[in-house]
C-alpha positions as CSV (number, residue, x, y, z in Angstrom):
1,M,-10.0,9.3,28.0
2,M,-9.9,9.7,24.3
3,N,-12.3,7.8,22.1
4,K,-10.1,5.7,19.8
5,N,-12.9,5.5,17.2
6,D,-12.6,9.2,16.7
7,F,-9.1,8.7,15.4
8,A,-10.4,6.9,12.3
9,K,-14.0,7.7,11.7
10,K,-13.6,6.7,8.1
11,P,-11.2,4.1,6.5
12,P,-7.7,5.6,6.5
13,L,-6.3,6.5,3.1
14,G,-2.6,6.7,2.5
15,W,0.7,5.4,1.2
16,N,3.0,2.8,2.7
17,S,6.6,2.2,1.8
18,W,6.7,-1.7,2.1
19,D,5.5,-2.7,-1.4
20,V,8.1,-0.5,-3.0
21,Y,11.1,-0.5,-0.6
22,G,10.6,-3.4,1.7
23,A,12.8,-3.0,4.8
24,A,15.1,-0.3,3.3
25,V,13.2,2.9,2.6
26,T,15.2,6.1,3.1
27,E,14.3,9.7,4.1
28,E,14.7,10.9,0.5
29,E,12.4,8.2,-0.9
30,L,9.8,8.7,1.8
31,M,9.7,12.4,1.2
32,R,9.6,12.0,-2.6
33,N,6.4,10.0,-2.3
34,A,5.0,12.3,0.4
35,N,5.5,15.3,-2.0
36,F,3.7,13.5,-4.8
37,L,0.8,12.5,-2.4
38,A,0.4,16.1,-1.3
39,E,0.5,17.5,-4.8
40,H,-1.7,15.0,-6.7
41,L,-3.8,13.0,-4.2
42,K,-4.4,15.0,-1.1
43,Q,-7.4,16.7,-2.7
44,Y,-9.1,13.3,-3.0
45,G,-8.7,12.5,0.7
46,W,-5.3,10.6,0.7
47,E,-3.5,11.8,3.8
48,Y,-1.2,9.2,5.5
49,V,2.5,8.7,4.7
50,V,3.6,5.5,6.5
51,C,7.3,4.5,7.0
52,D,7.3,0.7,7.2
53,I,9.6,-1.8,8.9
54,Q,13.3,-1.7,9.9
55,W,13.7,2.1,10.0
56,F,15.9,1.5,13.1
57,E,18.3,-0.8,11.1
58,P,21.4,0.9,9.6
59,T,22.2,-2.0,7.3
60,A,18.8,-2.6,5.8
61,S,19.1,-2.9,2.0
62,S,16.2,-5.0,0.6
63,M,12.9,-6.7,1.5
64,D,14.9,-9.2,3.5
65,Y,15.7,-9.0,7.2
66,H,19.2,-9.4,8.7
67,P,19.1,-11.9,11.6
68,F,20.4,-10.6,14.9
69,T,21.7,-7.4,13.4
70,E,22.6,-4.3,15.5
71,L,19.7,-1.8,15.8
72,V,19.8,1.9,16.8
73,M,18.5,2.2,20.4
74,D,18.5,4.8,23.1
75,Q,19.5,4.2,26.8
76,W,15.8,3.5,27.7
77,S,15.4,0.4,25.4
78,R,13.6,2.4,22.7
79,L,14.5,2.1,19.0
80,L,15.4,5.2,17.0
81,P,15.7,6.0,13.2
82,A,19.0,5.0,11.6
83,E,20.7,8.3,10.8
84,N,22.5,7.0,7.7
85,R,19.1,6.4,6.2
86,F,17.2,9.3,7.9
87,P,19.7,12.1,8.2
88,S,17.3,14.5,9.8
89,A,17.1,12.2,12.8
90,A,20.6,13.2,13.9
91,G,21.2,14.7,17.3
92,G,18.3,12.8,18.9
93,A,15.7,14.5,16.7
94,G,14.1,11.1,15.8
95,F,11.3,11.4,13.2
96,K,10.2,14.8,14.3
97,P,11.7,16.7,11.4
98,I,10.1,14.3,8.9
99,A,6.8,14.5,10.7
100,D,6.9,18.3,10.8
101,R,7.5,18.5,7.0
102,I,4.7,16.0,6.3
103,H,2.4,18.0,8.6
104,D,3.3,21.2,6.8
105,M,2.0,19.6,3.6
106,G,-1.4,19.0,5.2
107,L,-0.7,15.2,5.6
108,K,-0.2,12.8,8.5
109,F,2.7,10.7,9.4
110,G,2.8,7.0,10.4
111,I,5.4,4.4,11.4
112,H,5.7,0.6,11.6
113,I,6.8,-1.1,14.7
114,L,7.2,-4.7,15.8
115,R,5.4,-5.9,18.9
116,G,7.6,-6.2,22.0
117,I,11.0,-5.0,23.2
118,P,14.3,-5.1,21.3
119,R,16.2,-8.4,21.7
120,Q,19.4,-6.4,22.2
121,A,17.8,-4.5,25.1
122,V,16.9,-7.8,26.7
123,H,20.4,-9.2,26.3
124,A,22.0,-6.1,27.7
125,N,19.3,-5.8,30.4
126,T,18.9,-2.1,29.7
127,P,16.6,0.2,31.8
128,I,13.0,1.2,31.0
129,L,11.9,4.8,31.4
130,G,9.4,5.3,34.2
131,T,10.0,2.1,36.1
132,T,12.7,0.2,38.0
133,A,12.0,-2.9,35.9
134,T,14.5,-3.7,33.2
135,A,14.1,-5.1,29.6
136,R,15.0,-8.6,30.7
137,E,12.3,-8.5,33.4
138,I,9.4,-7.7,31.1
139,A,10.4,-9.8,28.1
140,H,8.3,-12.9,27.3
141,P,11.0,-15.6,26.6
142,Y,8.6,-17.9,24.6
143,S,7.0,-15.1,22.6
144,A,9.4,-14.1,19.8
145,C,8.5,-13.2,16.2
146,R,8.8,-16.2,13.9
147,W,10.0,-14.2,10.9
148,N,12.1,-11.4,12.4
149,T,14.7,-11.6,15.1
150,D,14.6,-8.1,16.3
151,M,12.2,-8.4,19.2
152,Y,11.0,-10.4,22.2
153,G,7.3,-10.1,23.1
154,V,6.4,-8.3,26.3
155,D,4.8,-10.2,29.1
156,P,1.8,-8.0,30.0
157,T,1.5,-9.4,33.5
158,K,5.0,-8.1,34.5
159,E,5.6,-5.0,36.4
160,G,7.1,-2.4,34.0
161,A,5.3,-3.8,30.9
162,Q,2.9,-0.9,30.6
163,A,5.7,1.6,31.5
164,Y,7.7,0.3,28.5
165,Y,4.9,0.8,26.0
166,D,4.0,4.2,27.6
167,S,7.6,5.2,27.1
168,I,7.8,4.4,23.4
169,F,4.4,6.0,22.6
170,E,5.4,9.1,24.6
171,L,8.4,9.2,22.3
172,Y,6.3,8.8,19.2
173,A,3.9,11.5,20.4
174,S,6.9,13.9,20.8
175,W,7.8,13.1,17.2
176,G,4.3,13.9,15.9
177,V,3.3,10.4,14.9
178,D,-0.4,10.0,13.8
179,F,-0.5,6.4,12.8
180,V,1.2,3.3,14.1
181,K,1.2,-0.1,12.3
182,V,2.1,-2.8,14.9
183,D,3.4,-6.0,13.4
184,D,3.6,-9.6,14.7
185,I,0.4,-9.0,16.8
186,A,-2.9,-9.7,15.0
187,N,-2.2,-13.4,14.5
188,V,0.2,-14.7,17.2
189,K,-0.4,-18.3,18.3
190,L,1.7,-19.3,21.3
191,T,-0.4,-22.5,21.6
192,P,-2.9,-24.1,19.2
193,E,-5.6,-23.4,21.8
194,E,-4.7,-19.6,21.9
195,P,-5.0,-18.2,18.3
196,Y,-4.8,-14.6,19.5
197,S,-2.1,-14.8,22.1
198,A,-1.0,-11.1,21.9
199,R,-4.3,-9.6,23.1
200,G,-2.6,-8.5,26.3
201,E,0.0,-6.5,24.3
202,V,-2.8,-5.0,22.2
203,E,-4.3,-3.7,25.4
204,L,-1.0,-2.3,26.6
205,I,-0.5,-0.5,23.3
206,Q,-4.0,1.2,23.3
207,N,-3.5,2.1,26.9
208,A,-0.2,3.7,25.9
209,I,-1.8,5.7,23.1
210,Q,-4.4,7.0,25.6
211,H,-1.6,7.8,28.1
212,C,0.5,9.7,25.5
213,G,-2.4,12.1,24.8
214,R,-1.9,12.2,21.0
215,P,-4.5,10.6,18.8
216,M,-2.9,7.8,16.8
217,V,-4.6,5.3,14.5
218,L,-3.7,1.8,15.6
219,S,-3.3,-0.8,12.8
220,L,-2.5,-4.5,13.6
221,S,-0.7,-6.9,11.3
222,P,-0.3,-9.4,9.9
223,G,-3.4,-11.5,9.5
224,P,-5.5,-13.4,9.2
225,A,-7.0,-11.9,12.3
226,V,-9.4,-14.2,14.1
227,V,-13.0,-13.3,13.3
228,E,-14.2,-14.7,16.6
229,E,-12.1,-12.0,18.3
230,H,-13.9,-9.1,16.6
231,E,-15.2,-7.6,19.8
232,H,-11.7,-7.3,21.3
233,L,-10.3,-5.9,18.1
234,C,-13.1,-3.4,17.8
235,Q,-12.5,-2.3,21.4
236,Y,-8.8,-1.7,21.1
237,A,-7.7,-1.2,17.5
238,N,-8.8,0.8,14.5
239,M,-7.5,-1.5,11.8
240,W,-6.5,-5.2,11.7
241,R,-5.4,-7.3,8.8
242,M,-7.7,-10.0,7.5
243,T,-4.8,-11.6,5.6
244,D,-1.1,-12.3,5.5
245,D,0.9,-10.0,3.2
246,F,-1.2,-9.4,0.0
247,W,0.6,-9.2,-3.3
248,D,-0.2,-9.0,-7.0
249,D,-1.5,-12.5,-7.4
250,W,-5.0,-13.4,-8.6
251,T,-5.2,-16.4,-6.2
252,L,-4.8,-14.0,-3.3
253,L,-7.3,-11.5,-4.7
254,K,-9.9,-14.2,-5.4
255,A,-9.5,-15.5,-1.8
256,M,-10.3,-12.0,-0.5
257,F,-14.0,-12.4,-1.4
258,E,-14.4,-15.0,1.3
259,R,-12.4,-12.9,3.9
260,C,-14.5,-9.8,3.2
261,E,-17.7,-11.8,3.5
262,A,-16.7,-13.1,6.9
263,W,-15.7,-9.6,8.2
264,A,-18.4,-7.5,6.6
265,P,-20.7,-7.6,9.7
266,Y,-18.0,-6.0,11.8
267,V,-17.1,-2.9,9.7
268,S,-18.0,0.2,11.7
269,E,-16.8,3.7,12.5
270,G,-13.3,3.4,13.9
271,C,-13.2,-0.3,13.3
272,W,-11.9,-1.3,9.9
273,P,-11.0,-4.9,8.9
274,D,-8.0,-4.4,6.6
275,C,-7.5,-6.1,3.2
276,D,-3.9,-4.8,3.1
277,M,-2.0,-2.6,0.7
278,L,-2.7,-2.0,-3.0
279,P,0.2,-3.5,-5.0
280,I,-0.3,-1.4,-8.2
281,G,2.0,0.5,-10.5
282,H,5.8,0.3,-10.1
283,I,6.6,-1.9,-7.1
284,A,9.3,-4.0,-5.3
285,L,12.2,-1.6,-6.2
286,R,14.5,-3.3,-3.7
287,N,14.0,-6.9,-4.9
288,E,12.1,-8.2,-8.0
289,E,11.5,-4.7,-9.4
290,R,8.5,-4.8,-11.6
291,W,5.2,-3.3,-12.6
292,T,2.2,-5.0,-10.9
293,R,1.4,-8.4,-12.2
294,F,-2.3,-7.7,-11.8
295,T,-4.1,-7.1,-15.2
296,R,-6.0,-3.8,-15.5
297,D,-9.3,-5.8,-14.9
298,E,-7.9,-7.4,-11.8
299,Q,-6.9,-3.9,-10.5
300,L,-10.4,-2.7,-11.1
301,T,-11.7,-5.7,-9.2
302,M,-9.4,-5.0,-6.3
303,L,-10.3,-1.4,-5.9
304,S,-14.0,-2.2,-6.4
305,L,-14.0,-4.8,-3.6
306,W,-11.9,-2.7,-1.3
307,G,-14.3,0.2,-1.9
308,L,-17.6,-1.8,-1.4
309,F,-16.2,-3.5,1.7
310,R,-14.8,-0.2,3.1
311,S,-11.3,-1.5,3.7
312,P,-8.6,1.0,4.6
313,L,-6.7,2.0,1.4
314,M,-3.0,2.0,1.6
315,I,-1.2,2.6,-1.7
316,G,1.8,0.3,-2.4
317,T,3.6,1.9,-5.4
318,E,6.3,4.4,-6.3
319,L,4.0,7.3,-6.7
320,P,6.2,9.5,-8.8
321,D,6.2,6.8,-11.5
322,A,2.4,6.4,-11.5
323,D,0.9,6.2,-15.0
324,D,-2.4,7.5,-16.0
325,F,-4.2,4.2,-15.4
326,T,-2.8,4.0,-11.9
327,L,-3.8,7.5,-11.1
328,S,-7.3,6.9,-12.5
329,L,-7.7,4.1,-9.8
330,L,-6.7,6.5,-7.0
331,T,-8.7,9.5,-8.1
332,N,-12.1,8.0,-8.9
333,E,-14.2,10.1,-6.6
334,E,-17.3,7.8,-6.8
335,L,-15.2,4.8,-5.7
336,L,-13.6,6.8,-2.9
337,D,-17.1,7.9,-1.8
338,L,-18.2,4.3,-1.5
339,N,-15.1,3.6,0.6
340,Q,-15.3,6.7,2.8
341,N,-19.1,7.4,3.1
342,G,-20.8,4.2,2.0
343,S,-22.7,1.7,4.1
344,G,-24.1,-1.8,4.2
345,G,-21.5,-3.5,2.0
346,T,-22.7,-7.1,1.7
347,Q,-21.8,-10.1,-0.5
348,I,-25.2,-11.4,-1.7
349,V,-23.9,-14.0,-4.1
350,R,-20.7,-16.0,-4.4
351,D,-20.1,-19.2,-6.3
352,D,-17.3,-20.6,-8.4
353,A,-18.1,-18.3,-11.3
354,K,-19.0,-14.9,-9.8
355,A,-19.5,-12.7,-6.7
356,I,-22.0,-10.0,-6.3
357,W,-21.8,-7.2,-3.7
358,E,-24.2,-4.5,-2.9
359,C,-23.8,-1.3,-0.8
360,H,-25.1,2.2,-0.6
361,D,-23.0,5.2,-1.5
362,G,-22.8,8.4,0.5
363,A,-26.1,9.7,-0.9
364,G,-27.9,6.4,0.0
365,R,-28.1,5.1,-3.5
366,K,-27.6,1.4,-4.2
367,V,-24.4,0.4,-5.9
368,I,-23.7,-3.1,-7.2
369,G,-20.4,-4.8,-7.9
370,W,-20.7,-7.8,-10.3
371,F,-17.3,-9.7,-10.3
372,N,-16.2,-12.4,-12.7
373,L,-14.1,-15.0,-10.9
374,M,-13.5,-17.1,-13.9
375,D,-10.7,-17.2,-16.5
376,E,-13.0,-16.4,-19.5
377,P,-15.5,-13.7,-20.2
378,Q,-18.9,-14.0,-18.5
379,Q,-22.3,-12.7,-19.4
380,I,-24.5,-10.9,-16.9
381,T,-28.0,-12.3,-17.4
382,E,-29.9,-10.2,-14.8
383,D,-31.8,-7.1,-16.2
384,Y,-30.7,-4.1,-14.1
385,G,-32.2,-1.6,-16.5
386,P,-30.3,1.6,-17.3
387,V,-27.2,2.1,-15.1
388,H,-24.4,4.5,-14.3
389,D,-21.0,2.7,-14.5
390,L,-18.7,4.0,-11.8
391,W,-15.5,3.3,-13.7
392,T,-16.4,4.2,-17.3
393,K,-18.8,7.0,-16.2
394,K,-21.2,5.9,-19.0
395,E,-25.0,5.8,-18.5
396,G,-27.4,3.6,-20.3
397,P,-27.7,-0.2,-20.8
398,L,-25.2,-2.2,-18.7
399,D,-22.2,-3.6,-20.5
400,A,-23.2,-7.2,-19.7
401,V,-19.9,-8.9,-20.8
402,V,-17.6,-9.0,-17.8
403,P,-13.9,-9.8,-18.7
404,P,-11.9,-12.5,-16.9
405,H,-11.2,-11.5,-13.3
406,G,-13.0,-8.3,-14.0
407,V,-15.9,-6.3,-12.6
408,R,-18.9,-4.1,-13.5
409,L,-19.4,-1.5,-10.8
410,F,-22.6,0.3,-11.4
411,R,-25.6,2.2,-9.9
412,P,-29.0,1.4,-11.2
413,L,-30.8,4.6,-12.4
């Protein structure tokens, strides 16, 4: 039995295609960003390249989903990469050629999947590898995704349910997958009395990872995950989303302080509550193409909070277009040290005007994040003495004026 906590001893650092390409990333776009990550960010610890949703859909073209569309599937009810978008998958190669190229760069490869079994497999009643049960026999008829029509949930009590998940993770292991983001699973409510209805499938998935023999980080989406279920999440997953999709909106960022406060006691090795991706730089190329709506101060606030809290860090941007400011966010070694090696992240103050977090860095030194939650500048009245500012790198008296939605991240000297 592998210890799943060994798969993610520190919060995973990487890039995910969703914020840039939605449901429609291609092989060329994926590899373009992987090459940039390897050349410019790997030295700072960034290592995962994650292909997000709908890689099995030939007609995907935007951030929108196509209801009841035809998917690429093998004879065993398992989804495969669409060859028109991922040409190296031809001839049954799947994602192995892409994974091999990413591994050759010294990086790791991840994919997104949806909980359950393909709807078209259920309708055709196709077989499942390793069992006499069929797709229709293991599908849960009342457990379908509310926002995507591709899948039915799997009934974990049915004969063949574990065999199905074993079969798809054996396939992913043969491709060389290192990270799996499973969607429509962290916050499934089949009844009001059951706010975490997919727990059985979470267990099937972790069992399948153990059975496949290849370490894979297991990330669960979307949120908000249920805080009261922290023990189950810690036992079976490595990451779980604390929020629904997070975008470049100050209201969503401000709300994250409350979410981080609630989840901070459960941050531990191999168990990482997830604030979601970092929508910075050039994003949404398939829809409302734009540069992030976050101000620079809001971006500093986001990275500071994610760092102090020790959230996984998944970049959501077109990396080759990154400007100097965006790169400065991703290459700040002191911020990354907090995230990767820090401890004790705790919110000690939060009111309508401010939030104050404390933690210890990798060397055991106290670090303070003083956040202005208001729309106008705010004065820090506490006397912290001389400090080292982790963003400006200046030492001396604290710059006590915090801009709107901004932060002072510092270490008392």
